[in-house]
C-alpha positions in Angstrom: 43.7 -19.2 82.9 41.4 -22.2 83.0 39.0 -22.6 80.0 35.6 -22.4 81.6 34.0 -24.8 79.1 36.6 -27.0 77.3 35.0 -28.3 74.1 34.6 -32.1 74.0 33.7 -34.3 71.0 33.1 -38.1 71.3 34.0 -40.0 68.1 31.6 -42.9 67.7 31.9 -45.2 64.7 29.0 -47.7 64.9 27.9 -50.2 62.2 25.2 -52.8 62.0 21.9 -52.0 63.8 21.0 -49.5 66.6 20.2 -51.3 69.9 16.7 -50.9 71.3 17.9 -48.6 74.0 19.3 -46.0 71.6 16.6 -43.4 72.4 17.7 -43.5 76.0 21.3 -43.1 75.1 20.5 -40.1 72.9 18.3 -38.5 75.4 21.2 -38.6 77.9 23.4 -36.9 75.3 20.7 -34.2 74.8 20.9 -33.4 78.5 24.7 -32.6 78.1 24.1 -29.9 75.5 27.6 -28.4 75.4 29.3 -31.8 74.7 29.2 -33.2 71.2 29.0 -36.7 69.7 29.8 -37.6 66.1 28.6 -41.0 64.7 29.9 -42.6 61.6 27.3 -45.3 60.8 25.3 -47.3 58.3 22.4 -47.7 60.7 20.4 -44.8 59.5 19.8 -41.5 61.2 18.1 -42.2 64.6 14.7 -40.5 65.2 14.7 -37.4 67.4 18.4 -36.8 67.1 19.6 -34.2 69.6 21.3 -31.1 68.1 24.6 -32.0 69.8 24.7 -35.4 68.1 25.8 -35.5 64.5 25.4 -38.5 62.2 27.6 -39.1 59.1 26.1 -41.9 56.9 28.9 -44.2 55.8 29.2 -47.9 54.9 31.5 -50.1 57.0 33.7 -50.6 53.9 34.0 -46.9 53.3 34.9 -46.4 57.0 37.6 -49.1 56.8 39.0 -47.4 53.6 39.2 -44.1 55.5 41.1 -45.7 58.4 43.4 -47.3 55.9 44.1 -44.0 54.2 44.7 -42.0 57.4 46.9 -44.6 59.1 48.7 -46.0 56.0 47.6 -49.6 56.7 45.2 -52.1 55.1 42.4 -52.1 57.6 39.8 -54.6 56.4 38.2 -56.5 59.3 35.3 -58.8 58.8 33.6 -57.7 62.0 32.9 -54.1 63.0 33.8 -55.0 66.6 37.4 -54.8 65.5 37.0 -51.0 65.5 37.5 -51.1 69.3 41.1 -52.0 68.7 41.8 -48.7 66.8 40.1 -46.4 69.2 43.4 -45.0 70.5 44.0 -43.7 66.9 40.6 -42.0 66.5 42.2 -38.6 67.2 44.5 -39.0 64.2 42.0 -40.7 62.0 39.4 -38.0 62.5 41.7 -35.0 63.1 39.8 -33.1 60.4 36.7 -33.3 62.6 38.5 -32.0 65.8 39.2 -28.4 64.9 38.2 -26.2 67.8 37.8 -29.0 70.3 39.9 -29.3 73.4 39.3 -33.0 74.0 38.2 -35.9 72.0 36.9 -39.2 73.4 35.8 -42.6 72.6 33.2 -44.8 74.2 30.4 -47.4 74.1 26.6 -46.9 73.6 25.4 -49.5 76.1 25.2 -46.8 78.7 23.4 -43.6 79.7 25.1 -40.4 80.7 24.4 -38.4 83.8 25.7 -34.8 84.2 29.2 -35.2 82.5 30.2 -31.6 83.2 29.6 -32.1 86.9 32.2 -34.8 86.8 34.6 -33.5 84.1 34.8 -30.0 85.5 36.9 -27.4 83.8 39.3 -27.5 86.8 39.7 -31.3 86.5 40.2 -31.2 82.7 42.9 -28.5 83.1 45.1 -30.8 85.2 45.7 -33.8 82.8 45.7 -34.8 79.2 43.9 -38.2 79.5 41.1 -39.3 81.7 40.0 -42.9 82.3 37.0 -43.8 84.5 38.8 -46.9 85.7 41.7 -46.8 88.2 44.0 -49.3 86.6 43.1 -49.4 82.9 41.7 -47.4 80.1 38.0 -47.6 80.2 36.9 -48.5 76.7 33.3 -47.3 77.5 34.5 -43.7 78.1 37.9 -42.1 77.8 38.8 -38.5 77.2 42.0 -37.3 75.6 43.4 -33.8 75.0 43.3 -32.7 71.4 47.0 -32.1 70.7 49.6 -33.6 68.4 51.3 -35.6 71.2 48.1 -37.3 72.4 46.8 -38.0 68.9 50.1 -39.9 68.1 50.4 -41.9 71.3 48.8 -45.0 69.8 52.0 -45.5 67.8 53.7 -46.6 71.1 51.5 -49.7 71.1 53.8 -52.6 70.3 53.4 -53.9 66.8 50.4 -51.6 66.3 50.2 -52.0 62.5 50.1 -55.7 62.6 47.6 -55.8 65.5 45.4 -53.2 63.8 45.1 -55.1 60.5 44.7 -58.7 61.6 41.2 -60.2 62.2 41.6 -60.9 65.9 40.1 -58.5 68.5 42.9 -57.7 70.9 41.1 -55.2 73.2 44.0 -52.8 72.4 42.0 -49.8 73.7 41.9 -51.3 77.2 45.0 -53.4 77.2 48.0 -52.3 75.2 47.0 -48.6 75.2 46.8 -48.8 79.0 50.4 -50.0 79.2 51.6 -46.8 77.7 50.4 -45.0 80.8 50.4 -47.5 83.6 53.6 -49.5 84.2 53.4 -52.5 86.6 49.7 -52.0 87.1 49.4 -55.1 89.2 51.9 -53.9 91.8 50.7 -53.1 95.3 49.4 -49.5 95.6 52.6 -47.9 97.1 54.9 -49.4 94.5 52.4 -48.8 91.7 52.4 -45.1 92.6 56.1 -44.9 92.9 56.7 -46.5 89.4 54.1 -44.1 88.0 56.2 -41.1 89.0 58.9 -42.1 86.5 56.4 -42.2 83.6 55.7 -38.8 82.0 52.5 -40.2 80.3 51.2 -41.4 83.7 51.9 -38.0 85.2 49.8 -36.3 82.5 46.9 -38.7 83.0 44.1 -39.3 85.5 42.9 -42.9 86.3 40.1 -42.6 88.7 37.4 -45.2 89.3 34.0 -43.7 88.6 32.0 -46.8 89.6 30.2 -46.7 86.3 29.9 -50.5 85.7 28.3 -52.4 88.6 28.2 -56.1 88.5 31.7 -56.6 87.1 35.0 -57.6 88.7 35.5 -54.2 90.3 34.1 -53.9 93.8 31.7 -51.2 94.6 33.0 -48.0 96.3 32.4 -49.5 99.8 34.6 -52.5 99.0 31.7 -54.9 98.7 30.0 -56.8 95.9 26.7 -55.3 96.9 25.8 -53.3 93.7 22.8 -51.1 93.0 19.8 -52.9 91.7 18.1 -49.9 90.2 19.3 -46.7 88.5 17.4 -43.5 88.2 17.8 -41.0 85.4 16.0 -37.7 86.0 16.5 -34.5 84.0 20.0 -35.6 83.2 21.0 -36.6 86.7 21.9 -40.2 87.4 21.5 -41.8 90.8 20.7 -45.3 92.2 18.9 -47.1 94.9 22.0 -47.7 97.0 23.9 -44.4 97.2 21.2 -41.8 98.1 21.8 -38.4 96.4 25.3 -39.3 95.1 25.4 -38.7 91.3 27.4 -40.6 88.7 28.8 -39.5 85.4 27.3 -42.5 83.5 25.9 -46.0 84.0 27.3 -48.7 81.9 24.7 -51.5 81.9 26.9 -54.1 80.1 26.3 -56.8 82.7 22.6 -56.6 82.5 22.8 -56.4 78.7 24.8 -59.6 78.5 22.9 -61.5 81.1 19.3 -60.7 82.2 18.4 -58.6 79.2 19.5 -61.2 76.7 16.5 -63.3 77.9 14.0 -60.6 77.3 11.9 -59.9 74.3 12.9 -56.6 72.5 10.4 -53.9 73.5 8.2 -52.0 71.1 10.1 -49.2 69.4 7.4 -46.6 69.7 6.9 -47.3 73.4 10.7 -47.0 74.0 10.8 -43.7 72.2 7.8 -42.4 74.2 9.4 -43.4 77.5 12.8 -41.9 76.5 11.1 -38.6 75.8 9.9 -38.3 79.4 11.9 -36.4 82.0 12.7 -39.4 84.2 13.0 -43.2 83.9 14.6 -46.0 85.8 16.8 -48.9 84.7 16.9 -52.3 86.3 17.6 -56.0 85.4 14.3 -56.1 83.5 15.0 -53.0 81.3 13.8 -49.4 81.2 10.7 -48.3 83.0 8.8 -45.1 83.9 10.4 -43.3 86.7 
């Protein structure tokens, strides 16, 4: 029997300073009320925190000590960005926070969510143990993993994981080495790639489907072109754009605008940002967030 509402918890360590768009991220969480997010952070409790987003205040040093204790390593990076490398181990590190949950996930905060349940339906979640929103790699910005012993321990298959977790270099293990556990010969042509995958039990238990969440990057749009949407619309928790009509998307990862066009803009007024995020609709383009 399919669980009609599998419980999902996103584990979100984040240290430093909240980005200006945090109210929009949080509002998109609020509109997914039966999915939970748990932040470990030294940034302070955000204003207007939704009831399905929990915040545990913790220093970066204390978080590193927790990781060291749970994994039996000396995790002491100088930069918080190194945490991305240990994402595949979050399920084990935070096993004590996962009681009662069917799935745990990791992801980024430079995005806004649409209707996640419309995408991750109960029927879809029943079929596999890991879900990536990219076709040929783990998506570091959103990955869901079934909460069981096998999946929580899979990170140990990453070659030399102890050494790569504890050094100071960022290896992108969440998207590189972790992917190779599931996808063998991922650069093979499609027919051979699928054939090889049939011999990998981890691949057979996983779904790698392109959700077209990150326009402007190396992945072509769903029509095979590099013509990407120029405006995204968020309304009452639904996410659409100016190119695809009524088609909805599970989330929009605006990393390309963040790195490029937005880096040239002045940071907006915090009160104005919060007021706009509180509205039922807004739009996002290369110049930022605006009234919908």
